[in-house]
LOLOTOR-377520 format. One record per residue: residue in three letters; residue number from 0; x, y, z of N, C-alpha, C in turn. Coordinates in nm, 4 decimals. Last residue first. Layout:
BEGIN
<node ALA NUM <X Y Z> <X Y Z> <X Y Z>>;
...
END
This chain:
BEGIN
<node GLU 200 <4.9451 1.5862 11.3378> <4.8009 1.5297 11.3142> <4.7836 1.3951 11.2805>>;
<node ALA 199 <5.1587 1.6476 11.3889> <5.1217 1.5884 11.5088> <5.0202 1.5660 11.4528>>;
<node ALA 198 <5.2017 1.7527 11.0794> <5.3290 1.6227 11.1186> <5.2051 1.5556 11.2601>>;
<node GLU 197 <5.1302 1.9878 11.1175> <5.0622 1.8701 10.9924> <5.0729 1.7495 11.0529>>;
<node ASP 196 <5.2484 2.1056 11.2516> <5.1249 2.0469 11.3185> <5.0972 1.9670 11.2418>>;
<node LYS 195 <5.4701 2.1160 11.1572> <5.5327 2.0327 11.2573> <5.3435 2.0497 11.3140>>;
<node ASN 194 <5.4066 2.2624 10.9185> <5.4950 2.1707 10.9207> <5.4749 2.0573 11.0107>>;
<node GLU 193 <5.3852 2.4965 11.0539> <5.2830 2.4425 11.0154> <5.3165 2.3757 10.9329>>;
<node GLU 192 <5.6394 2.6134 11.1518> <5.5520 2.5729 11.2708> <5.4527 2.4558 11.1364>>;
<node ALA 191 <5.7579 2.6235 10.8808> <5.8072 2.4997 10.9576> <5.7186 2.4582 11.0888>>;
<node ALA 190 <5.6060 2.8385 10.8362> <5.6306 2.7283 10.7746> <5.6872 2.6119 10.7927>>;
<node PRO 189 <5.7346 3.0282 11.0296> <5.6133 2.9854 11.0407> <5.5604 2.8753 10.9845>>;
<node ALA 188 <6.0365 3.0481 10.9007> <6.0290 2.9812 11.0248> <5.8654 2.9750 11.0837>>;
<node GLU 187 <6.0453 3.1954 10.6535> <6.0599 3.0277 10.6778> <6.0153 2.9382 10.8127>>;
<node GLU 186 <6.0075 3.4037 10.7499> <5.9232 3.3787 10.6671> <5.8868 3.2001 10.7232>>;
<node ALA 185 <6.2750 3.4380 10.9299> <6.1680 3.4615 10.9737> <6.0385 3.4308 10.8632>>;
<node PRO 184 <6.4566 3.3921 10.6861> <6.4471 3.2988 10.8149> <6.3316 3.2956 10.8514>>;
<node ALA 183 <6.3949 3.7075 10.5457> <6.3501 3.5461 10.4565> <6.3925 3.4477 10.5981>>;
<node GLU 182 <6.4902 3.9117 10.7182> <6.3130 3.8498 10.7051> <6.3241 3.7351 10.6305>>;
<node GLU 181 <6.7228 3.8831 10.6631> <6.7150 3.8466 10.7802> <6.5675 3.8303 10.7945>>;
<node THR 180 <6.7819 3.9893 10.4299> <6.8295 3.8104 10.4182> <6.7555 3.7626 10.5458>>;
<node ALA 179 <6.7288 4.2062 10.4124> <6.6524 4.1484 10.2780> <6.6391 3.9598 10.3452>>;
<node PRO 178 <6.8808 4.3433 10.5551> <6.7338 4.3328 10.5866> <6.6581 4.2444 10.5526>>;
<node ALA 177 <7.1486 4.3184 10.3392> <7.1332 4.2415 10.5094> <6.9747 4.1746 10.5632>>;
<node GLU 176 <7.1071 4.4899 10.1680> <7.0851 4.3304 10.1617> <7.0687 4.2988 10.2623>>;
<node GLU 175 <7.1337 4.7779 10.2825> <6.9944 4.7349 10.1715> <6.9794 4.5750 10.2021>>;
<node THR 174 <7.3992 4.7197 10.3446> <7.2598 4.7498 10.4389> <7.1774 4.7598 10.3946>>;
<node ALA 173 <7.5013 4.7309 10.0998> <7.5467 4.5961 10.1889> <7.4052 4.5539 10.3075>>;
<node ALA 172 <7.5017 4.9861 10.0198> <7.4298 4.8653 9.9412> <7.4291 4.6983 9.9876>>;
<node GLU 171 <7.6343 5.1299 10.2098> <7.4170 5.1524 10.1666> <7.4229 5.0665 10.0950>>;
<node ALA 170 <7.8631 5.0421 10.1239> <7.7944 4.9975 10.3127> <7.6906 5.0343 10.2381>>;
<node GLU 169 <7.8857 5.1221 9.8739> <7.9288 4.9641 9.9085> <7.8488 4.9224 10.0201>>;
<node ALA 168 <7.9446 5.3811 9.8910> <7.7864 5.3053 9.8157> <7.7751 5.1533 9.8379>>;
<node VAL 167 <8.1292 5.4112 10.0415> <8.0081 5.4820 10.1238> <7.8674 5.4003 10.0142>>;
<node VAL 166 <8.3103 5.3594 9.9088> <8.3112 5.2800 9.9935> <8.1926 5.2877 10.0350>>;
<node GLU 165 <8.2605 5.5560 9.6392> <8.2695 5.4288 9.6600> <8.2321 5.3158 9.7701>>;
<node GLU 164 <8.3419 5.7959 9.8128> <8.2045 5.7701 9.7468> <8.1934 5.5995 9.7568>>;
<node THR 163 <8.5898 5.7059 9.8796> <8.5309 5.7254 9.9866> <8.3658 5.7432 9.9282>>;
<node ALA 162 <8.7040 5.7423 9.6047> <8.7065 5.6458 9.7090> <8.6702 5.6172 9.8165>>;
<node GLU 161 <8.6548 5.9955 9.5450> <8.5834 5.8751 9.4580> <8.6141 5.7623 9.5091>>;
<node GLU 160 <8.8203 6.1318 9.7097> <8.6807 6.1559 9.7264> <8.6049 6.0511 9.6593>>;
<node ALA 159 <9.0534 6.0376 9.6082> <9.0263 6.0129 9.7707> <8.8769 5.9698 9.7821>>;
<node ALA 158 <9.0691 6.1438 9.3936> <9.0961 6.0523 9.4258> <9.0650 5.9642 9.5677>>;
<node GLU 157 <9.0655 6.4435 9.4865> <8.9704 6.3671 9.4297> <8.9293 6.2099 9.3883>>;
<node GLU 156 <9.2814 6.4430 9.6072> <9.1791 6.4915 9.6975> <9.0447 6.4357 9.6043>>;
<node ALA 155 <9.5024 6.4101 9.4318> <9.4712 6.2978 9.5412> <9.3555 6.3219 9.5661>>;
<node VAL 154 <9.4535 6.6542 9.2370> <9.3957 6.4981 9.2468> <9.4036 6.4240 9.3160>>;
<node ALA 153 <9.5182 6.8201 9.4110> <9.3871 6.8055 9.4281> <9.3807 6.6447 9.3530>>;
<node GLU 152 <9.8056 6.7786 9.4767> <9.6983 6.7647 9.5676> <9.5777 6.7495 9.5335>>;
<node ALA 151 <9.8727 6.8021 9.1849> <9.9257 6.6423 9.2391> <9.8146 6.6478 9.3619>>;
<node GLU 150 <9.8644 7.0812 9.1798> <9.7608 6.9963 9.1117> <9.7634 6.8652 9.1700>>;
<node ALA 149 <10.0465 7.1318 9.3641> <9.8929 7.1939 9.4218> <9.8291 7.1122 9.3164>>;
<node GLU 148 <10.2636 7.0427 9.2705> <10.2318 7.0293 9.3599> <10.0775 7.0035 9.3696>>;
<node ALA 147 <10.2771 7.2403 9.0414> <10.2625 7.0968 9.0201> <10.2025 7.0583 9.1359>>;
<node ALA 146 <10.2804 7.5412 9.1903> <10.1622 7.4961 9.0804> <10.1658 7.3137 9.0283>>;
<node ALA 145 <10.5296 7.4371 9.2576> <10.4144 7.5075 9.3836> <10.3147 7.4554 9.2786>>;
<node ALA 144 <10.6616 7.4429 9.0576> <10.6911 7.3227 9.1393> <10.5634 7.3517 9.2265>>;
<node LYS 143 <10.6458 7.7268 8.8989> <10.5837 7.6101 8.8408> <10.5994 7.4181 8.9393>>;
<node ARG 142 <10.7542 7.8639 9.1222> <10.6113 7.8765 9.0775> <10.5290 7.7590 9.0102>>;
<node LYS 141 <10.9731 7.7624 9.0866> <10.9743 7.7597 9.1780> <10.8175 7.8099 9.2217>>;
<node GLU 140 <11.0224 7.8635 8.8759> <11.0768 7.7137 8.8280> <10.9909 7.6749 8.9808>>;
<node ASN 139 <11.0396 8.1448 8.8825> <10.9345 8.0860 8.7803> <10.9076 7.9194 8.8317>>;
<node ILE 138 <11.2439 8.1879 9.0649> <11.1329 8.2037 9.1101> <11.0500 8.1324 8.9827>>;
<node GLU 137 <11.4563 8.1036 8.8716> <11.4536 8.0588 8.9996> <11.2936 8.0820 9.0509>>;
<node LYS 136 <11.4292 8.3240 8.6854> <11.4529 8.1645 8.6447> <11.3862 8.0544 8.7672>>;
<node GLU 135 <11.5119 8.5506 8.8241> <11.3798 8.4835 8.7566> <11.3512 8.3946 8.7398>>;
<node ALA 134 <11.7700 8.4666 8.9025> <11.6826 8.5033 8.9991> <11.5382 8.4902 8.9452>>;
<node GLU 133 <11.8678 8.4823 8.6177> <11.8729 8.3617 8.7142> <11.8069 8.3870 8.8136>>;
<node LEU 132 <11.7893 8.7082 8.5649> <11.7514 8.6566 8.5091> <11.7268 8.5245 8.5562>>;
<node GLN 131 <11.9745 8.9114 8.7353> <11.8070 8.9695 8.7753> <11.8176 8.7629 8.6867>>;
<node LYS 130 <12.2133 8.7857 8.6903> <12.1666 8.7625 8.7877> <12.0473 8.7862 8.7823>>;
<node ALA 129 <12.2082 8.9265 8.4453> <12.1989 8.7942 8.4054> <12.2164 8.7503 8.5209>>;
<node ARG 128 <12.2109 9.1938 8.5213> <12.1082 9.1349 8.4022> <12.1284 9.0288 8.4312>>;
<node ALA 127 <12.4921 9.1814 8.6362> <12.3866 9.2301 8.6907> <12.2576 9.1960 8.6403>>;
<node GLU 126 <12.6535 9.1402 8.3935> <12.6495 9.0579 8.5443> <12.5245 9.0656 8.6155>>;
<node GLU 125 <12.5787 9.3529 8.2747> <12.5676 9.2887 8.1946> <12.5657 9.1278 8.3212>>;
<node LYS 124 <12.7105 9.5470 8.4550> <12.5838 9.5968 8.3898> <12.4992 9.4562 8.3430>>;
<node ALA 123 <13.0062 9.5327 8.4555> <12.9106 9.5069 8.5428> <12.7117 9.4848 8.5070>>;
<node LYS 122 <13.0130 9.5614 8.1872> <13.0209 9.4154 8.1996> <12.9718 9.4220 8.3343>>;
<node ALA 121 <13.0468 9.8073 8.1397> <12.9149 9.7594 8.0504> <12.9167 9.5771 8.1245>>;
<node LEU 120 <13.2018 9.9048 8.3730> <13.1084 9.9260 8.4032> <12.9873 9.8981 8.3050>>;
<node ASP 119 <13.4171 9.8080 8.2432> <13.4006 9.8001 8.3770> <13.2512 9.7839 8.4343>>;
<node ASP 118 <13.4378 10.0091 7.9989> <13.4281 9.8150 7.9914> <13.3722 9.7896 8.1282>>;
<node LYS 117 <13.4216 10.2359 8.0856> <13.3321 10.2385 8.0616> <13.3225 10.0642 8.0465>>;
<node LYS 116 <13.7017 10.2113 8.2182> <13.6312 10.2598 8.3248> <13.4747 10.2188 8.2607>>;
<node ALA 115 <13.8757 10.1668 7.9674> <13.8231 10.0956 8.1036> <13.7650 10.0473 8.1625>>;
<node GLU 114 <13.8085 10.4415 7.8922> <13.8119 10.3676 7.8182> <13.7671 10.2165 7.9444>>;
<node VAL 113 <13.9610 10.5715 8.0415> <13.8320 10.5952 8.0731> <13.7190 10.4563 7.9892>>;
<node LYS 112 <14.2479 10.4763 8.0535> <14.1606 10.4524 8.1607> <14.0437 10.4921 8.2122>>;
<node GLY 111 <14.2665 10.5864 7.7661> <14.2669 10.4453 7.7619> <14.2125 10.4041 7.9166>>;
<node THR 110 <14.2651 10.8010 7.8145> <14.1506 10.7585 7.7052> <14.1630 10.6253 7.7622>>;
<node LYS 109 <14.4848 10.8471 7.9619> <14.3732 10.9094 7.9981> <14.2711 10.8278 7.9478>>;
<node GLU 108 <14.7132 10.7983 7.8071> <14.6646 10.6776 7.9200> <14.5412 10.7440 7.9450>>;
<node GLU 107 <14.6747 10.9667 7.5687> <14.6118 10.8605 7.5363> <14.6307 10.7499 7.6728>>;
<node LEU 106 <14.7326 11.2220 7.7274> <14.6112 11.1786 7.7073> <14.5687 11.0737 7.6130>>;
<node TRP 105 <14.9692 11.1648 7.7627> <14.8921 11.1658 7.9155> <14.7816 11.1784 7.8346>>;
<node ALA 104 <15.0737 11.1989 7.4885> <15.0927 11.0652 7.5866> <14.9912 11.0641 7.7141>>;
<node GLN 103 <15.0427 11.4339 7.4413> <14.9415 11.3287 7.4010> <14.9797 11.2408 7.4715>>;
<node PHE 102 <15.1387 11.5760 7.6423> <15.0397 11.6273 7.6203> <14.9631 11.4920 7.5520>>;
<node LYS 101 <15.4291 11.4910 7.5297> <15.3967 11.4396 7.6992> <15.2243 11.5201 7.7085>>;
<node GLU 100 <15.4314 11.6339 7.2955> <15.4401 11.4628 7.3009> <15.4054 11.4354 7.4261>>;
<node GLU 99 <15.4360 11.8753 7.3628> <15.3251 11.8567 7.2424> <15.3351 11.6767 7.2732>>;
<node ALA 98 <15.6356 11.9463 7.5019> <15.5820 11.9445 7.5337> <15.4197 11.9297 7.4685>>;
<node GLN 97 <15.8352 11.8596 7.2617> <15.8487 11.7770 7.3902> <15.7254 11.8194 7.4525>>;
<node GLU 96 <15.7770 12.1169 7.1063> <15.7266 11.9355 7.0757> <15.7444 11.8939 7.1728>>;
<node GLU 95 <15.8392 12.2996 7.2268> <15.7596 12.2860 7.2355> <15.6614 12.1423 7.1479>>;
<node THR 94 <16.0932 12.1891 7.4491> <16.0167 12.2267 7.3043> <15.9025 12.2113 7.3449>>;
<node LEU 93 <16.1279 12.3316 7.8060> <16.0987 12.2656 7.7278> <16.0816 12.3002 7.5792>>;
<node ALA 92 <16.2175 12.5757 7.9487> <16.2669 12.4172 8.0440> <16.2081 12.3142 7.9066>>;
<node GLY 91 <16.1492 12.8122 7.8659> <16.2998 12.7735 7.8162> <16.3067 12.6037 7.8728>>;
<node LYS 90 <15.9745 12.9510 7.9712> <16.0750 12.9342 8.0447> <16.1872 12.8591 7.9855>>;
<node ALA 89 <15.7652 12.8176 7.7892> <15.8074 12.9911 7.7925> <15.9292 12.9988 7.8818>>;
<node VAL 88 <15.7488 12.5603 7.8200> <15.8145 12.6117 7.7298> <15.8862 12.7321 7.7308>>;
<node GLY 87 <15.6631 12.6013 8.0870> <15.7781 12.5190 8.0667> <15.8108 12.6157 7.9964>>;
<node GLY 86 <15.3668 12.6583 8.0405> <15.4818 12.7751 8.1221> <15.6210 12.7065 8.1360>>;
<node LEU 85 <15.3146 12.4279 7.8752> <15.3458 12.5975 7.8459> <15.3918 12.6662 7.8887>>;
<node LEU 84 <15.2896 12.2854 8.1125> <15.4067 12.2641 8.0182> <15.4013 12.3921 7.9483>>;
<node HIS 83 <15.0404 12.4555 8.2381> <15.1979 12.3605 8.3111> <15.3104 12.3445 8.2166>>;
<node HIS 82 <14.8652 12.3766 8.0480> <14.8945 12.5413 8.0856> <15.0067 12.5615 8.1309>>;
<node LYS 81 <14.8223 12.1421 8.0070> <14.8830 12.1912 7.9097> <14.9257 12.3326 7.9416>>;
<node LEU 80 <14.6988 12.0630 8.2714> <14.8795 12.0811 8.2124> <14.9287 12.1223 8.1039>>;
<node LEU 79 <14.4739 12.2045 8.2612> <14.5528 12.2514 8.3577> <14.7011 12.2266 8.3246>>;
<node ALA 78 <14.3693 12.0361 8.0576> <14.3946 12.2037 8.0112> <14.4883 12.2452 8.1512>>;
<node GLY 77 <14.2971 11.8095 8.0983> <14.4462 11.7967 8.0945> <14.4421 11.9492 8.0585>>;
<node LYS 76 <14.0704 11.7123 8.2334> <14.0558 11.6923 8.0886> <14.1892 11.7584 8.0211>>;
<node TYR 75 <14.1082 11.6841 8.5076> <14.0426 11.5761 8.4640> <14.0973 11.5841 8.2900>>;
<node SER 74 <14.2161 11.9865 8.5000> <14.2584 11.8999 8.5231> <14.1890 11.7817 8.4440>>;
<node LEU 73 <13.9123 12.0843 8.4735> <13.9964 12.1350 8.3621> <14.1276 12.0551 8.4342>>;
<node LEU 72 <13.7526 11.9590 8.7178> <13.7465 11.9007 8.5174> <13.8353 11.9537 8.4270>>;
<node ARG 71 <13.8923 12.1403 8.9217> <13.9049 11.9560 8.8466> <13.8658 11.9017 8.7447>>;
<node LYS 70 <13.8032 12.3397 8.8765> <13.9441 12.3544 8.7901> <13.9202 12.1661 8.8132>>;
<node ALA 69 <13.5731 12.3751 8.8380> <13.6124 12.3998 8.7435> <13.7867 12.3402 8.7281>>;
<node THR 68 <13.5545 12.3350 9.1657> <13.5016 12.2222 9.0672> <13.5365 12.2749 8.9215>>;
<node ASN 67 <13.6828 12.5888 9.2217> <13.7424 12.4391 9.2457> <13.6986 12.3576 9.1870>>;
<node THR 66 <13.6449 12.8115 8.9356> <13.6116 12.7859 9.1134> <13.6915 12.6159 9.0941>>;
<node PRO 65 <13.9959 12.9326 8.7777> <13.8555 12.8450 8.8066> <13.8238 12.8321 8.9307>>;
<node GLN 64 <14.0643 13.2971 8.6807> <14.0717 13.2035 8.7582> <14.0114 13.1453 8.7874>>;
<node ALA 63 <14.2763 13.4265 8.3641> <14.1874 13.3626 8.4504> <14.1262 13.2947 8.5698>>;
<node GLY 62 <14.5459 13.4478 8.3098> <14.4743 13.5344 8.4295> <14.3714 13.4449 8.4815>>;
<node ASN 61 <14.6050 13.4037 8.0169> <14.5230 13.5634 8.0197> <14.5082 13.5956 8.1982>>;
<node GLN 60 <14.6329 13.1938 8.0553> <14.7531 13.1822 8.0172> <14.6749 13.4011 8.0295>>;
<node LEU 59 <14.3234 13.0987 8.0863> <14.4296 13.0779 8.1486> <14.5602 13.1383 8.1456>>;
<node TRP 58 <14.2665 13.1047 7.8450> <14.2401 13.2200 7.9335> <14.3189 13.1933 8.0474>>;
<node GLN 57 <14.4255 12.9281 7.6953> <14.4141 13.0662 7.6847> <14.3692 13.1461 7.7464>>;
<node VAL 56 <14.3091 12.7271 7.7832> <14.4862 12.7233 7.8038> <14.4615 12.8642 7.7978>>;
<node SER 55 <14.0563 12.7393 7.6610> <14.0530 12.7257 7.8244> <14.1992 12.7622 7.8917>>;
<node ASN 54 <14.1356 12.7097 7.3923> <14.1319 12.8502 7.4542> <14.0769 12.8662 7.6080>>;
<node GLU 53 <14.2186 12.4278 7.4272> <14.3114 12.5166 7.3378> <14.2635 12.6997 7.4089>>;
<node VAL 52 <14.0209 12.2655 7.5224> <14.1471 12.2623 7.5728> <14.2158 12.3864 7.5543>>;
<node ASN 51 <13.7041 12.2842 7.5550> <13.7641 12.3035 7.4348> <13.9347 12.3428 7.4952>>;
<node LEU 50 <13.5608 11.9946 7.6678> <13.5959 12.1215 7.6837> <13.6719 12.1410 7.5377>>;
<node GLU 49 <13.2515 11.8072 7.8024> <13.3391 11.8314 7.6698> <13.3917 11.9597 7.7242>>;
<node ILE 48 <13.2078 11.4553 8.0047> <13.2659 11.6374 7.9894> <13.3339 11.6560 7.8498>>;
<node GLN 47 <12.9906 11.3208 8.1321> <13.0248 11.3338 8.0190> <13.0604 11.5232 8.0413>>;
<node ALA 46 <13.0425 11.0252 8.4225> <13.0176 11.1673 8.3184> <13.0707 11.2183 8.2028>>;
<node PRO 45 <13.0001 10.7101 8.2851> <13.1041 10.8146 8.3608> <13.0510 10.9572 8.3108>>;
<node ASN 44 <12.6959 10.8252 8.3623> <12.7830 10.7505 8.4184> <12.8841 10.6678 8.3568>>;
<node THR 43 <12.4904 11.1030 8.3561> <12.5680 11.0166 8.3055> <12.6498 10.9633 8.4015>>;
<node ASN 42 <12.5352 11.3871 8.4917> <12.3798 11.2638 8.5343> <12.4439 11.1190 8.4127>>;
<node PRO 41 <12.6929 11.5215 8.4557> <12.7043 11.4652 8.6034> <12.5894 11.3555 8.6017>>;
<node ASN 40 <12.7637 11.7199 8.2403> <12.6899 11.6526 8.2208> <12.7345 11.5397 8.3215>>;
<node TYR 39 <12.9027 11.9740 8.1144> <12.9707 11.9061 8.1947> <12.7901 11.8541 8.2361>>;
<node ILE 38 <13.0776 12.1837 7.8217> <12.9822 12.1158 7.8814> <12.9911 12.0051 8.0026>>;
<node GLY 37 <13.2929 12.4897 7.7100> <13.2666 12.3229 7.7411> <13.1218 12.2954 7.8286>>;
<node LEU 36 <13.3041 12.7877 7.7116> <13.4719 12.6433 7.6811> <13.4103 12.5255 7.6767>>;
<node LYS 35 <13.1984 13.0256 7.6035> <13.1549 12.8804 7.6570> <13.2654 12.8193 7.6243>>;
<node GLU 34 <13.2467 13.3474 7.7127> <13.2681 13.2677 7.6006> <13.2394 13.1238 7.6606>>;
<node LEU 33 <13.1874 13.5928 7.8696> <13.1754 13.6148 7.7704> <13.2123 13.4959 7.6970>>;
<node PHE 32 <12.7860 13.5667 8.0213> <12.9421 13.5374 8.0109> <13.0171 13.5476 7.8961>>;
<node LYS 31 <12.5023 13.6743 8.2356> <12.6035 13.6568 8.1084> <12.7640 13.6150 8.0923>>;
<node GLY 30 <12.3828 13.4609 8.4327> <12.4064 13.5822 8.3467> <12.4423 13.5473 8.2359>>;
<node ASP 29 <12.4105 13.2342 8.6410> <12.3677 13.2095 8.5212> <12.3227 13.3170 8.4857>>;
<node ARG 28 <12.5546 13.4098 8.8507> <12.6159 13.2781 8.7914> <12.5342 13.2042 8.6465>>;
<node LYS 27 <12.6247 13.7488 8.7434> <12.5411 13.6310 8.7915> <12.5976 13.4858 8.7940>>;
<node SER 26 <12.9522 13.8823 8.7305> <12.8530 13.8760 8.7374> <12.7357 13.7078 8.7794>>;
<node ARG 25 <13.2061 13.9512 8.8602> <13.0607 14.0239 8.9182> <12.9301 13.9725 8.8753>>;
<node SER 24 <13.3405 13.8053 8.6575> <13.3451 13.7213 8.8606> <13.2479 13.8614 8.8727>>;
<node ASP 23 <13.2742 13.7040 8.4052> <13.3124 13.8053 8.4721> <13.2967 13.7726 8.6032>>;
<node ALA 22 <13.3746 13.3502 8.2711> <13.2763 13.4832 8.2962> <13.3408 13.5931 8.3768>>;
<node ALA 21 <13.3773 13.0812 8.0685> <13.4683 13.2275 8.1473> <13.3710 13.3407 8.1228>>;
<node VAL 20 <13.2325 12.7892 8.1327> <13.2388 12.9490 8.0800> <13.3247 12.9772 8.1071>>;
<node ILE 19 <13.0661 12.5119 8.1137> <13.1616 12.5880 8.1244> <13.2042 12.6843 8.1015>>;
<node TRP 18 <12.7051 12.4249 8.1601> <12.8605 12.4386 8.0981> <12.9137 12.5064 8.1665>>;
<node TYR 17 <12.5955 12.1649 8.3359> <12.6328 12.2934 8.3494> <12.7136 12.3147 8.2108>>;
<node PHE 16 <12.2461 11.9889 8.4022> <12.3363 11.9847 8.3218> <12.4476 12.1212 8.3434>>;
<node PRO 15 <12.0461 11.8552 8.6559> <12.1359 11.9383 8.6214> <12.2240 11.8729 8.4978>>;
<node LYS 14 <11.7653 11.7607 8.7369> <11.8968 11.6821 8.6117> <11.9720 11.7729 8.6139>>;
<node GLY 13 <11.6551 11.8284 8.9321> <11.7030 11.6820 8.9611> <11.7862 11.6371 8.8503>>;
<node LYS 12 <11.4460 12.0481 8.6693> <11.4771 12.0154 8.8110> <11.5261 11.8904 8.8685>>;
<node LYS 11 <11.6718 12.0839 8.3998> <11.5706 12.0709 8.4803> <11.5818 12.0067 8.5992>>;
<node GLY 10 <11.9108 12.2817 8.2477> <11.8758 12.1509 8.2749> <11.7129 12.1299 8.3529>>;
<node HIS 9 <12.2190 12.4507 8.3988> <12.1314 12.4699 8.2940> <12.0459 12.3163 8.3411>>;
<node ARG 8 <12.4829 12.6557 8.5523> <12.3574 12.5580 8.5924> <12.2658 12.5990 8.4608>>;
<node GLN 7 <12.8097 12.7124 8.4965> <12.6944 12.7779 8.5087> <12.5941 12.6540 8.4412>>;
<node LEU 6 <13.1136 12.7124 8.6688> <13.0165 12.6318 8.6227> <12.8735 12.7506 8.5767>>;
<node ARG 5 <13.4005 12.9198 8.5398> <13.3089 12.8201 8.6696> <13.2273 12.7621 8.5638>>;
<node ILE 4 <13.6719 13.1075 8.5752> <13.5864 12.9942 8.4664> <13.5170 12.9087 8.5763>>;
<node LYS 3 <13.6616 13.4547 8.5905> <13.6421 13.3573 8.6479> <13.6176 13.2034 8.5404>>;
<node VAL 2 <13.8334 13.7655 8.5605> <13.7257 13.6590 8.4887> <13.8233 13.5666 8.5690>>;
<node PRO 1 <13.7901 14.0785 8.6717> <13.8438 13.9634 8.6983> <13.7443 13.8334 8.6030>>;
<node MET 0 <13.9449 14.3808 8.4298> <13.7818 14.2795 8.4665> <13.8427 14.1253 8.5240>>;
END
């Protein structure tokens, strides 16, 4: 029976996650499988990959063929490296202790890289958030400045209206007083004429 190590799709539409399974190559993609070896969730950053390395290596030693994607995942988690090292042990090129030491050293290095990537992503997220906050502050300051300008303009308009009202009121008062002063000399003129008549007599 030809066995393949492949991905089996689960999850909902647009948000898939996968099981890494050892299955008969003739079975359907999401059908029966022989053993579940791990999970792969590409929706997170970095992608979540959990793998049972020992069982995967055992399947590889028994002749299971991984698909291209499954091969990359096995390589990422070190299953292919361990399979390669165990091949060296079988040939007598390495002892089991040396193979285990090499595998652990590679695992530590890989873990360090993954942690560094997580730290970089966290820093980038914080920087993006800080930039967003700064942009929001700038927008708020601009809005406050615009509101202050509008308020100042409203106050200036009110002051101008009051000044024009005062000027209009003064002009009206002046126009009311002017006819009264003009009428007074007209009244005095007939009185002066009467005085002249009296003097002539």
